[in-house]
Structure formats: C-alpha cells, structure tokens
ZAMARGU-4260 file (C-alpha; in steps of 0.2 Angstrom, whole numbers, plus 5000, padded with zeros to 4 digits):
<rodrens>
0) 5112/4703/4826 | 5098/4700/4839 | 5095/4683/4846 | 5078/4676/4841 | 5066/4677/4855
5) 5064/4658/4854 | 5081/4655/4861 | 5081/4653/4880 | 5096/4659/4890 | 5100/4662/4908
10) 5102/4679/4915 | 5121/4678/4915 | 5122/4673/4897 | 5110/4687/4892 | 5120/4699/4901
15) 5137/4694/4893 | 5128/4694/4876 | 5123/4712/4878 | 5141/4717/4882 | 5146/4709/4866
20) 5132/4718/4857 | 5138/4735/4864 | 5156/4732/4859 | 5164/4729/4876 | 5182/4725/4875
25) 5186/4717/4892 | 5179/4715/4909 | 5188/4720/4925 | 5183/4710/4941 | 5186/4702/4957
30) 5176/4686/4956 | 5161/4683/4968 | 5148/4669/4971 | 5134/4682/4969 | 5137/4683/4950
35) 5144/4665/4945 | 5132/4664/4930 | 5140/4679/4922 | 5158/4672/4925 | 5152/4655/4917
40) 5145/4664/4902 | 5161/4674/4900 | 5171/4657/4900 | 5163/4654/4883 | 5168/4671/4875
45) 5185/4674/4883 | 5193/4676/4865 | 5181/4690/4862 | 5178/4697/4879 | 5193/4693/4891
50) 5191/4694/4909 | 5204/4703/4919 | 5204/4696/4937 | 5211/4710/4949 | 5217/4709/4967
55) 5205/4721/4975 | 5189/4729/4969 | 5196/4747/4970 | 5210/4742/4957 | 5197/4734/4946
60) 5186/4749/4946 | 5201/4761/4943 | 5205/4750/4928 | 5188/4751/4921 | 5188/4770/4924
65) 5204/4772/4915 | 5198/4761/4900 | 5183/4773/4898 | 5194/4788/4899 | 5206/4781/4886
70) 5193/4774/4874 | 5178/4784/4876 | 5168/4768/4878 | 5162/4763/4895 | 5174/4753/4905
75) 5166/4737/4912 | 5168/4731/4930 | 5160/4717/4939 | 5161/4715/4958 | 5151/4706/4972
80) 5139/4713/4984 | 5143/4723/5000 | 5162/4723/5003 | 5165/4722/4984 | 5154/4736/4980
85) 5161/4747/4994 | 5179/4744/4988 | 5174/4748/4970 | 5165/4764/4975 | 5182/4774/4973
90) 5182/4770/4954 | 5164/4776/4953 | 5167/4792/4962 | 5182/4795/4950 | 5172/4792/4935
95) 5158/4804/4941 | 5170/4818/4945 | 5181/4815/4929 | 5165/4813/4918 | 5171/4796/4912
100) 5159/4782/4905 | 5159/4767/4916 | 5147/4753/4920 | 5148/4744/4937 | 5139/4728/4938
105) 5136/4722/4956 | 5131/4705/4961 | 5116/4706/4974 | 5107/4695/4986 | 5093/4686/4979
110) 5077/4695/4977 | 5068/4685/4990 | 5081/4691/5003 | 5079/4709/4999 | 5076/4721/5014
115) 5081/4708/5027 | 5099/4714/5029 | 5104/4698/5021 | 5123/4693/5020 | 5132/4708/5012
120) 5116/4716/5007 | 5117/4735/5003 | 5104/4746/4995 | 5114/4751/4980 | 5102/4765/4975
125) 5105/4774/4991 | 5124/4770/4992 | 5128/4776/4974 | 5114/4788/4971 | 5124/4804/4972
130) 5140/4797/4963 | 5132/4789/4948 | 5122/4795/4933 | 5110/4781/4935 | 5108/4767/4948
135) 5096/4752/4946 | 5093/4734/4949 | 5089/4722/4936 | 5075/4711/4944 | 5070/4701/4928
140) 5081/4692/4916 | 5070/4697/4901 | 5073/4715/4905 | 5092/4713/4904 | 5094/4719/4886
145) 5084/4735/4890 | 5093/4739/4906 | 5111/4736/4898 | 5107/4746/4882 | 5101/4761/4893
150) 5116/4759/4904 | 5128/4761/4889 | 5117/4776/4882 | 5117/4785/4899 | 5136/4782/4902
155) 5141/4790/4886 | 5127/4803/4882 | 5128/4821/4888 | 5140/4823/4901 | 5148/4805/4902
160) 5149/4796/4919 | 5146/4780/4928 | 5131/4769/4929 | 5128/4756/4943 | 5117/4740/4940
165) 5114/4728/4953 | 5111/4709/4948 | 5101/4699/4960 | 5108/4682/4961 | 5092/4673/4958
170) 5089/4684/4942 | 5105/4678/4934 | 5099/4660/4936 | 5082/4664/4928 | 5080/4659/4910
175) 5071/4670/4897 | 5068/4670/4878 | 5072/4688/4874 | 5080/4696/4859 | 5096/4706/4861
180) 5095/4725/4860 | 5104/4734/4846 | 5121/4743/4849 | 5119/4759/4858 | 5122/4776/4850
185) 5127/4791/4862 | 5117/4807/4861 | 5128/4823/4862 | 5122/4840/4859 | 5130/4852/4846
190) 5131/4871/4846 | 5119/4881/4836 | 5125/4892/4822 | 5120/4907/4832 | 5132/4901/4846
195) 5147/4901/4834 | 5142/4918/4827 | 5141/4925/4845 | 5158/4918/4849 | 5166/4925/4834
200) 5159/4942/4838 | 5165/4941/4856 | 5182/4936/4851 | 5183/4950/4838 | 5181/4962/4852
205) 5194/4954/4864 | 5211/4961/4869 | 5217/4947/4881 | 5209/4931/4876 | 5213/4913/4883
210) 5207/4896/4877 | 5205/4884/4891 | 5203/4865/4885 | 5199/4850/4895 | 5189/4834/4897
215) 5193/4817/4890 | 5181/4816/4875 | 5193/4824/4862 | 5199/4814/4848 | 5212/4816/4835
220) 5201/4825/4823 | 5194/4837/4836 | 5211/4841/4843 | 5217/4846/4825 | 5201/4856/4823
225) 5203/4866/4839 | 5222/4868/4835 | 5217/4875/4818 | 5205/4887/4827 | 5219/4893/4839
230) 5232/4895/4825 | 5220/4905/4814 | 5217/4917/4829 | 5234/4916/4837 | 5226/4911/4854
235) 5236/4906/4869 | 5230/4889/4874 | 5230/4881/4892 | 5224/4865/4898 | 5213/4861/4913
240) 5221/4851/4927 | 5225/4833/4922 | 5218/4835/4905 | 5234/4841/4897 | 5232/4829/4882
245) 5218/4839/4875 | 5231/4850/4866 | 5249/4847/4860 | 5260/4854/4875 | 5274/4857/4863
250) 5264/4868/4851 | 5270/4886/4852 | 5252/4891/4857 | 5252/4881/4873 | 5255/4891/4889
255) 5253/4878/4903 | 5241/4869/4914 | 5228/4877/4925 | 5225/4868/4942 | 5235/4863/4957
260) 5252/4870/4957 | 5248/4882/4943 | 5261/4894/4937 | 5257/4910/4947 | 5260/4920/4931
265) 5247/4909/4922 | 5235/4911/4936 | 5236/4930/4935 | 5234/4929/4916 | 5218/4919/4918
270) 5212/4933/4930 | 5217/4947/4918 | 5210/4939/4903 | 5195/4949/4896 | 5188/4933/4886
275) 5189/4915/4892 | 5184/4902/4880 | 5182/4886/4891 | 5179/4870/4881 | 5177/4854/4891
280) 5181/4858/4909 | 5167/4859/4922 | 5176/4874/4930 | 5177/4865/4947 | 5187/4869/4962
285) 5204/4862/4956 | 5203/4871/4939 | 5198/4887/4946 | 5210/4887/4961 | 5196/4886/4974
290) 5184/4897/4963 | 5197/4911/4964 | 5203/4913/4946 | 5185/4917/4941 | 5173/4926/4952
295) 5157/4917/4955 | 5143/4919/4950 | 5147/4932/4937 | 5165/4931/4932 | 5175/4947/4928
300) 5180/4939/4912 | 5168/4937/4898 | 5165/4919/4899 | 5161/4907/4885 | 5158/4890/4893
305) 5156/4874/4882 | 5150/4858/4891 | 5139/4844/4886 | 5127/4845/4901 | 5116/4860/4902
310) 5113/4857/4920 | 5132/4861/4923 | 5132/4877/4913 | 5127/4891/4926 | 5129/4879/4941
315) 5143/4890/4948 | 5147/4903/4934 | 5135/4913/4924 | 5143/4913/4907 | 5139/4927/4894
320) 5138/4913/4881 | 5134/4896/4888 | 5135/4882/4874 | 5128/4865/4878 | 5139/4854/4866
325) 5151/4840/4866 | 5169/4846/4863 | 5170/4836/4846 | 5154/4844/4840 | 5160/4861/4846
330) 5177/4859/4837 | 5169/4855/4821 | 5158/4870/4821 | 5173/4882/4823 | 5180/4879/4805
335) 5173/4895/4798 | 5179/4906/4813 | 5195/4916/4809 | 5199/4932/4819 | 5214/4943/4817
340) 5224/4940/4833 | 5238/4953/4830 | 5231/4965/4844 | 5235/4951/4857 | 5252/4945/4850
345) 5261/4953/4864 | 5249/4945/4877 | 5253/4928/4868 | 5272/4930/4868 | 5272/4935/4886
350) 5262/4919/4891 | 5274/4909/4880 | 5289/4916/4889 | 5281/4912/4906 | 5278/4894/4901
355) 5296/4892/4895 | 5303/4899/4912 | 5291/4888/4922 | 5299/4872/4914 | 5316/4877/4920
360) 5317/4868/4937 | 5327/4875/4952 | 5340/4864/4961 | 5332/4853/4975 | 5339/4845/4990
365) 5346/4828/4988 | 5356/4818/4976 | 5341/4813/4966 | 5333/4828/4957 | 5316/4822/4953
370) 5311/4836/4941 | 5326/4830/4930 | 5319/4813/4930 | 5303/4820/4923 | 5312/4830/4910
375) 5322/4814/4905 | 5305/4806/4902 | 5299/4821/4892 | 5315/4818/4881 | 5315/4800/4878
380) 5297/4793/4878 | 5288/4791/4862 | 5274/4804/4858 | 5261/4791/4860 | 5267/4785/4877
385) 5254/4784/4891 | 5258/4792/4908 | 5247/4789/4923 | 5248/4795/4941 | 5238/4794/4957
390) 5237/4808/4970 | 5251/4816/4980 | 5264/4830/4979 | 5274/4819/4967 | 5262/4822/4953
395) 5264/4841/4953 | 5282/4840/4945 | 5275/4827/4932 | 5262/4839/4927 | 5274/4854/4926
400) 5288/4847/4917 | 5281/4833/4906 | 5273/4838/4889 | 5259/4828/4882 | 5260/4828/4863
405) 5246/4817/4858 | 5228/4813/4862 | 5225/4800/4876 | 5242/4800/4884 | 5237/4806/4901
410) 5228/4796/4914 | 5226/4805/4931 | 5211/4807/4943 | 5204/4824/4944 | 5195/4817/4959
415) 5211/4817/4968 | 5210/4798/4972 | 5226/4789/4978 | 5230/4773/4971 | 5224/4777/4954
420) 5241/4776/4944 | 5246/4758/4944 | 5229/4750/4940 | 5226/4764/4927 | 5243/4760/4919
425) 5238/4741/4918 | 5222/4745/4909 | 5231/4756/4897 | 5244/4743/4893 | 5230/4730/4890
430) 5220/4742/4879 | 5236/4747/4869 | 5249/4734/4871 | 5261/4741/4858 | 5262/4758/4867
435) 5274/4762/4881 | 5265/4765/4898 | 5273/4773/4913 | 5264/4774/4930 | 5271/4788/4942
440) 5266/4785/4960 | 5272/4790/4978 | 5276/4778/4992 | 5259/4781/5001 | 5250/4781/4984
445) 5258/4765/4978 | 5253/4755/4994 | 5234/4758/4991 | 5234/4747/4975 | 5252/4741/4972
450) 5246/4723/4974 | 5239/4725/4956 | 5257/4722/4950 | 5252/4704/4952 | 5238/4707/4939
455) 5250/4716/4928 | 5262/4700/4929 | 5248/4688/4926 | 5241/4697/4910 | 5258/4702/4903
460) 5254/4720/4905 | 5272/4726/4905 | 5270/4743/4913 | 5284/4753/4921 | 5281/4760/4938
465) 5291/4775/4945 | 5289/4775/4963 | 5294/4792/4971 | 5299/4787/4989 | 5300/4801/5003
470) 5294/4791/5017 | 5278/4800/5021 | 5261/4806/5015 | 5269/4821/5007 | 5254/4831/5003
475) 5247/4830/5020 | 5264/4833/5028 | 5265/4849/5018 | 5248/4855/5023 | 5252/4850/5041
480) 5268/4861/5041 | 5258/4875/5034 | 5243/4874/5047 | 5252/4866/5062 | 5271/4869/5060
485) 5282/4858/5069 | 5268/4846/5075 | 5272/4831/5064 | 5260/4817/5068 | 5251/4804/5057
490) 5261/4807/5041 | 5277/4797/5042 | 5278/4780/5034 | 5288/4765/5037 | 5289/4757/5020
495) 5293/4739/5014 | 5308/4736/5003 | 5299/4741/4987 | 5312/4733/4975 | 5311/4716/4984
500) 5292/4718/4984 | 5291/4720/4965 | 5303/4706/4962 | 5292/4695/4973 | 5278/4699/4961
505) 5289/4693/4947 | 5293/4710/4941 | 5309/4719/4938 | 5314/4730/4952 | 5328/4743/4954
510) 5332/4757/4966 | 5339/4774/4960 | 5347/4786/4973 | 5356/4798/4961 | 5350/4808/4946
515) 5363/4801/4934 | 5357/4783/4938 | 5340/4785/4931 | 5343/4785/4912 | 5351/4767/4913
520) 5338/4761/4925 | 5324/4766/4914 | 5332/4758/4899 | 5333/4742/4908 | 5315/4743/4913
525) 5310/4746/4895 | 5320/4730/4890 | 5314/4719/4904 | 5300/4710/4895 | 5290/4711/4911
530) 5282/4724/4922 | 5296/4734/4931 | 5297/4746/4946 | 5310/4759/4948 | 5311/4766/4966
535) 5316/4784/4966 | 5324/4789/4983 | 5321/4808/4985 | 5326/4819/5000 | 5311/4822/5011
540) 5314/4840/5011 | 5311/4841/4992 | 5292/4842/4996 | 5288/4854/4981 | 5298/4861/4967
545) 5300/4878/4975 | 5299/4875/4994 | 5307/4863/5006 | 5298/4857/5022 | 5309/4868/5032
550) 5305/4883/5022 | 5286/4880/5023 | 5288/4877/5042 | 5298/4893/5044 | 5285/4903/5034
555) 5271/4897/5044 | 5280/4901/5061 | 5285/4918/5055 | 5266/4922/5050 | 5262/4917/5068
560) 5275/4927/5075 | 5284/4912/5083 | 5300/4913/5073
</rodrens>
C-alpha cells in the first residue's frame, strides 16, 4: 500500500520502503558513512529485510548477483562511494554478461561537492556506463520511488541485467512527503504465432537438429514445457556453458554442455547440425568456442535464435528465424508443436553414446582423483542441491561429470570471474537454507573472496567449500605452457594452511589427500552444523582431465621443433 503524501520521511527511509514495496528479500552490503540513513532505516525492518554485512564489496556484489540468478528477482547490494564501488564492479560485470537482474546502490558525495574530485568521488555514469543497463543518480528524495521502480523494471525486463543508482549523501538526509510506487511488473516479449509456425516448418525439414538451451530465467513450468517439446520431437538437447540446469542432465535426451572444455564430438555435432534451435543463450564467445562452432555472420546451420532482447538478435549471427521472446514465453508457445523425429533417431543415439563416454574419466596423476570426487557428489547430493563455482581449470571437471537435475541448482559466472563460488554459495544458502549448498573453488580462486567464510559463519550459512589445491593459477599455467613452454613465471602460489584458516573463521576444516578419504570427509562436513571446508590436494600435473602439464609442454615444444 502506498504511503500517504502527507507522511514525511528522509531519503534513507523512502528508499528502504521502496525495497519492501518491490519485494526485496535481503540486502548485501559493506557499510559506509555515505549511506548511513539507509542503514538506519534498515534497522527498523530487519525482520522483513535482513542486512547481510560482507567482508569486501566484491563478495557482497557477487552475493547479490547470485541471488538474482537464483530467484529471478534483482539482488540488492549497497556499497559506499569510490573504493566500495570499484570493488563491487566485478559483480556488476558478471550480472551484465550473465544477464542477471541486480541493483547496486552506491553512496555518493553530497551534491554540493560534485565535480570537485571530492573524497572518494567517482562519476558513476561514466564508470558503469558500459557494464550496466542503466546508471543514474537520485538527486532528490521525492524522486526515490520513481527511480527505484524504474530500476526494478529495467533490471528484469527484456534481457535482464544490472542497474546502478548513486545516492548523494545529502539527498538521503532530505525529507519528502511522497507516496510509494506500486510493485514493479517486468515486461518480457513473447513469440508471435507465425514464429512458432515457421519453427515447426523448419523442424519438419531437418535431418540433424539440436536444441541448445541456456540463460537463468527458466522456471519449473517452462523446463517441463521445453522438455515435453523435446520428447515429442525426439530432439537431442545440449545446454550452454554454465547454464546446465536449464534441462535435466540425467534425461536421456541430454547430450552435454557446449562451452569451455566441450566434448570434441559434441562440438563437431554442433557444426554438423542442419538446424540449431537456440533458446536463452546469447551465443557469445564461450558458448561458440570463440565463434567457431557457428560461422559469423551467416551460420552454415539453419539457426533459430530465441532471446528477449531484439538488439542481441543479429548482433553476431544472422538467424534465419530470430525470435524476440523470454524463454518462459517461448516454452509455453511450443505446446502445439509436434514433429516426427524418427528420421534423426540415429543422430540422437550417437549423441547419447558420445555423452555417456564423455562421463567416463581416464586415470589422472596423483593419489586423489578429482573427477572421482565430482562423480561422488553426483551420486550422493540431493537433486535440489546447489553447486557453485568460480573460475579456473578446477571447474571443467565439475561441469563435465556433475549432472544438474533440477532448476536453479547451478551458480557459475559466464563472465569467467574468479572468486565467485564462495559468496555465491553463501547467498544461495541464505535464500534456500534447507537445501545443500556446495562451493567448488581453486586455491587461487578461493583467495579472492575466501574471507567471506566469516560472513557465512556470522549468518549461519552452512555451506560446504571444496577447495581444489594444486599450488598455482592453473588455467594461466596451462596457457603459459602452450604459448611459452617451460618458461614458468608468475603462476606459482605459496598458499596458507587452508584447513587452519577455515578453523580460524570458526568453520570445520579437513584435508583430503587420497580419493578414498573424500566420502567420509564429505559426510562429516554435511553433519558439521557450521560452514565447512575440505581441501583437496591434487597433483599439479593433473591440470586437465585429458592432459598433464608435461604433455602440454611436450606438444608445444614439438610444434616448435624444439623437442
């Protein structure tokens, strides 16, 4: 219900009231003096809108992004000006590249100090202009309801993404008599009936079709609808990189993930398909293996591209049938479509066999076989468990061997941002406290945001962190050996005692050095009643599932004629 215009409130109170109007569930922050009136207003509604105080703004922004990715509603982050905003920019960048709804509120210098390079002053319109859907400054308290309503609408409409709003310090102290806005309603396009008719016609002519799904705006109903469409037509289904939970990975129609570390046979199948129905992914660099699986601007395959932003359709690839639509609206419109898929049954069966073989890991160097750890997680975690990860070679076996069964069970940055996994897991556990949440991280990845274990402990977010330790920035070392074999520099890490560090934060900590030790350690972590960290000591040679560092170096030297 709107506040009567006769009620006078300061800007901080008006802002918090708008967050309640629009259904915000929690706020992630690192406190700053630039927005104290907002913190004061949050004090009075902590039972309805809890404040989660983080240890660094990058962690707070990643938590807000993960919340948006999981729930479909904007994650809310509050940071202070200058250093706080620059730290938080990593989460904004991830939200933009991952098409995640998020709103970042930044305390700003007072309006009477603007353009003087005042203490920690930054022009946020220029700073965030290319990594947010909308950037603005709220310069009058009586316009807060307008700006916040627009922020929610922009963040969730069309292609979802981040919004950045600056809050001048003096504005938050101003009082105004202004009614609240009404709750936002996102606007998402839907396919025209002629689009669906054309899709059915193209599918009826295909011999080697492939359905590629992605994006985080699916829900249980739309996943069932798209699954029904795939089953009626006998379509092989792949998921875009780090959006594997768009389809049940244990379904017989699922044939793998298209992205970094793609199964070479699946990559070839994408190239050989005569019809690609792509619903949700942007078809960016990672999903297309550097724009090689599809030829820009006109793909060899007949392309049907479904995406909510018309500006993205045709940006790189000219689809024969571009459809501006949200994935939920698209899935609902497919109900009448049914095509006999008997002529591509062998194509489907071959893809299924390729995927089954891809999930059989070869032996690796060392006593701890990390792929076997992932397969154990695949066997024992409940179907609704949430698994997060940051960036590094450690993530590739996770994506390859773990199967996501249900919607909203994968949290991973398509932006490739390190340090995402731990804060994302904390946000997931706060949003869904009854679900098991596991963060998989590398040693370099963990040290970006590992201090957020203190946040997990403070708010009883009992996540389990699996820390894959090989003593290096593994991805960079891998590329280093390929490009400059034998010239190792700048990629080795001297790490702390991660188990002792976890225990210092008040978490459970345990080290695993052999494959057979993991099952018991994981059971103890589940029963710990507090956040837990399991350090997995892997052989540095086990840099990928299929190649060791020595093999990568030898291949590079041989290519140069130096071996």
